[in-house]
C-alpha positions in Angstrom: 0.2 0.3 -0.1 1.5 3.2 -1.1 1.2 6.4 0.7 -1.2 7.8 -1.6 -3.4 5.0 -0.6 -3.0 5.4 2.8 -4.1 8.9 2.4 -7.2 7.7 0.9 -8.1 6.0 4.4 -9.1 9.5 5.5 -11.7 10.5 3.0 -15.3 11.7 4.4 -16.8 14.2 6.0 -15.7 14.9 9.4 -17.9 16.2 12.0 -15.6 17.9 14.9 -14.2 20.9 16.8 -11.2 22.6 16.7 -10.0 23.0 20.4 -7.0 25.5 21.1 -4.9 25.4 24.4 -2.2 27.2 26.1 1.6 25.9 26.5 0.2 24.7 30.2 -2.6 22.7 28.1 -5.5 25.0 29.1 -8.4 25.0 26.9 -8.8 28.9 25.0 -11.0 28.5 22.7 -13.8 25.3 21.1 -14.7 25.9 17.8 -16.9 23.5 15.9 -16.1 22.5 12.7 -16.7 20.2 9.8 -13.8 18.9 7.2 -14.6 17.2 4.0 -12.1 15.0 2.3 -13.6 13.7 -1.0 -11.7 11.8 -3.9 -12.6 12.9 -7.4 -11.4 11.6 -10.7 -11.4 8.1 -9.8 -9.3 9.4 -6.3 -6.7 10.6 -8.4 -7.4 14.2 -7.0 -8.8 14.9 -3.2 -10.6 18.2 -2.6 -10.6 19.3 1.2 -12.6 21.9 2.8 -12.7 23.1 6.1 -15.4 24.9 7.5 -15.3 26.7 11.1 -18.8 27.8 13.2 -17.2 30.2 15.9 -19.7 30.8 18.4 -21.6 34.1 18.2 -19.5 35.3 15.1 -20.3 35.2 11.5 -18.9 31.7 9.8 -16.1 32.7 7.9 -15.2 31.4 4.4 -14.2 27.7 4.4 -10.9 26.8 3.5 -10.1 25.0 0.2 -7.3 22.5 -0.8 -6.7 20.5 -3.4 -3.9 17.4 -3.5 -2.9 15.2 -6.4 0.3 14.5 -4.5 2.0 14.6 -1.0 4.3 16.9 0.3 7.5 15.5 1.5 6.8 16.8 4.9 4.1 14.4 5.7 4.0 10.4 6.0 0.9 8.0 6.3 1.3 4.6 8.2 -0.8 1.4 6.9 -4.1 2.3 9.1 -4.3 6.2 7.9 -2.6 7.8 10.7 -0.5 10.6 9.6 2.5 12.8 10.8 2.9 16.3 9.0 5.2 19.4 9.9 8.5 21.2 9.8 11.1 19.7 7.8 13.9 21.7 9.4 14.0 23.3 13.3 15.3 27.0 13.3 15.2 29.1 16.4 14.2 32.4 14.7 11.1 31.0 12.8 8.1 29.0 13.6 8.2 25.3 14.0 5.7 22.5 14.6 3.6 19.4 13.7 0.5 17.9 13.1 -0.1 14.2 13.8 -3.5 12.3 13.9 -4.9 8.9 14.2 -7.7 7.4 12.5 -10.0 4.4 14.2 -13.4 3.5 14.0 -15.0 6.2 12.0 -13.4 8.5 14.4 -9.9 10.5 13.8 -8.0 12.5 16.5 -5.6 15.0 15.4 -3.2 17.5 17.4 -1.2 20.2 16.6 2.3 21.3 18.1 3.4 25.0 17.8 6.8 26.7 18.7 7.8 30.2 18.7 11.6 30.9 18.7 11.9 27.4 20.4 9.6 27.6 22.9 6.6 25.9 23.0 3.5 28.3 22.5 0.7 25.9 22.7 -1.3 24.1 20.1 -4.9 22.3 18.8 -6.7 19.6 19.7 -9.2 18.0 17.1 -11.5 15.6 17.8 -13.8 14.2 14.8 -16.5 11.7 13.8 -17.7 10.6 10.4 -21.3 12.3 9.5 -24.1 10.8 10.6 -22.2 8.4 13.0 -23.5 7.8 16.5 -20.1 7.0 18.2 -19.5 8.7 21.4 -16.2 10.6 22.7 -14.4 8.4 25.6 -13.6 10.3 28.6 -10.3 12.2 29.2 -7.0 10.7 29.7 -6.3 10.1 33.4 -2.9 9.4 35.0 -4.5 6.2 36.7 -4.9 5.1 33.4 -1.2 5.2 32.3 -0.1 3.2 35.1 0.9 -0.4 34.5 2.8 -2.5 31.9 2.9 -2.3 28.7 3.8 -4.3 25.5 3.6 -2.5 22.2 4.7 -2.4 18.3 6.7 -0.2 17.2 6.7 0.9 12.9 8.9 3.8 11.9 8.8 5.2 8.7 11.2 7.4 6.6 10.5 10.7 4.6 13.2 8.9 1.9 10.8 5.9 1.4 13.8 3.3 2.7 11.8 0.1 4.5 10.3 0.6 7.5 11.2 -0.6 10.8 9.3 -3.0 12.9 9.9 -4.0 16.7 8.6 -4.9 20.1 8.4 -2.3 22.7 7.9 -3.1 26.6 6.9 0.1 29.0 6.4 0.0 32.5 4.7 3.2 34.2 4.1 3.2 37.9 3.8 6.3 40.2 5.4 6.9 43.8 3.8 9.9 45.3 3.3 12.7 43.2 5.8 11.5 40.8 5.4 9.2 37.8 8.1 6.9 37.0 8.4 5.6 33.1 10.8 2.9 31.5 10.5 1.9 28.1 12.5 -0.4 26.4 13.1 -2.1 22.6 15.7 -4.6 21.4 17.6 -1.6 20.1 17.7 1.2 22.8 16.4 1.8 26.7 15.0 4.6 28.1 13.8 6.0 31.6 12.6 9.2 33.1 10.6 10.8 36.0 8.2 13.6 36.1 6.1 15.4 38.8 2.7 15.0 38.2 0.5 18.4 38.5 -3.0 17.5 37.9 -3.6 16.9 34.0 0.3 18.3 33.6 2.8 16.0 33.9 6.7 17.7 34.1 10.0 15.9 33.3 12.3 18.2 34.3 15.4 16.0 35.7 17.0 16.2 32.4 18.8 18.6 30.1 15.3 18.6 27.5 12.8 19.2 30.1 9.6 17.9 28.7 5.8 18.2 29.7 2.7 15.5 29.1 -0.8 17.2 28.7 -3.7 15.0 29.3 -6.9 15.9 27.0 -10.2 14.9 26.7 -11.3 12.3 24.5 -8.1 10.2 25.7 -5.6 12.2 24.2 -2.1 13.4 25.3 0.7 15.6 24.0 4.1 14.9 24.4 7.1 17.7 23.5 10.2 19.7 24.8 9.3 22.8 26.5 12.2 24.3 24.6 13.7 23.0 21.7 17.0 21.6 22.3 20.1 23.2 20.2 22.4 20.8 19.0 20.5 17.8 20.6 17.9 14.5 18.9 14.3 15.3 20.0 10.7 14.4 19.2 7.1 15.8 19.1 4.4 13.1 20.3 0.6 12.6 20.5 -1.1 9.9 22.0 -4.7 8.7 21.9 -6.8 5.8 24.0 -7.9 4.2 20.9 -10.0 2.0 23.1 -10.3 0.4 26.7 -6.8 -1.0 27.6 -5.3 -0.1 24.2 -3.0 3.5 23.3 -1.6 4.4 20.2 1.3 7.1 19.8 3.0 9.1 17.2 6.5 10.5 17.1 7.9 12.9 14.7 11.8 12.6 15.3 14.5 15.1 14.3 18.4 14.6 14.6 20.7 16.9 16.2 20.9 19.3 13.4 17.2 20.1 13.6 15.8 18.0 10.7 13.1 15.5 10.2 14.8 12.3 9.6 11.5 9.9 10.8 8.0 9.3 12.2 7.1 6.3 14.4 3.8 4.9 15.4 3.2 2.5 18.3 0.6 0.6 19.2 0.5 -0.7 22.9 -1.7 -3.0 25.0 -1.9 -2.8 28.3 -0.7 -6.1 30.3 -1.6 -5.3 33.9 -2.3 -2.5 36.0 -0.7 -2.2 39.5 2.1 0.0 39.4 1.1 2.6 42.2 3.7 2.4 45.1 
């Protein structure tokens, strides 16, 4: 299945909202939306229209876009999930990414934005196909994250070299107000400790302080507070796809700030007994 065929999995009439949030995760605005993605000319052309319905304000003209090819700054996964964004970080220009999931006639997308290298907030986009009565799920909680997870990791590359796939093992525990996590694969191992501050977990015990924001519909946003100079980094979003199953997307940058790959992780919880 090529990239265009994966893109076509997103066709439809999607009803939802654009929820803008602050750098600390506070909701600023919530605007009802409709996004249509229609394939024409035997799906060789995709026409996109974005309608926004700001409460108490005149409806703006829809944004209209046509696609015959895909840009070099986007990658799709087999299930239609995607990673789109800046190809190169610069501390003097705007920088960011939009990544999104699709599952069971729902989509969840999340935009992360930076100005002058500082996280400036973003937008959470929750959508369902028109006419489908699938209720939104509850906000993600710290307790849900606790436990042992087994996952499948798939990394795609913008130069279209063959993808890499391998297994992952994640253990998350809580001790008082601290969240401890350890992620391991056959290739690498990573551990971190964060301070729990309500729906925000701050990981500030390294040279690259990061925060995890917990959002409605089982969504999460993990990113550095400041883009590190001359160090690799990643932007991550997560989604509780269903009970006991969580999926994540990571957009990976090297030490020069160049986008090098995007990774999808689909994890299933094995146990929930990690509160100390």
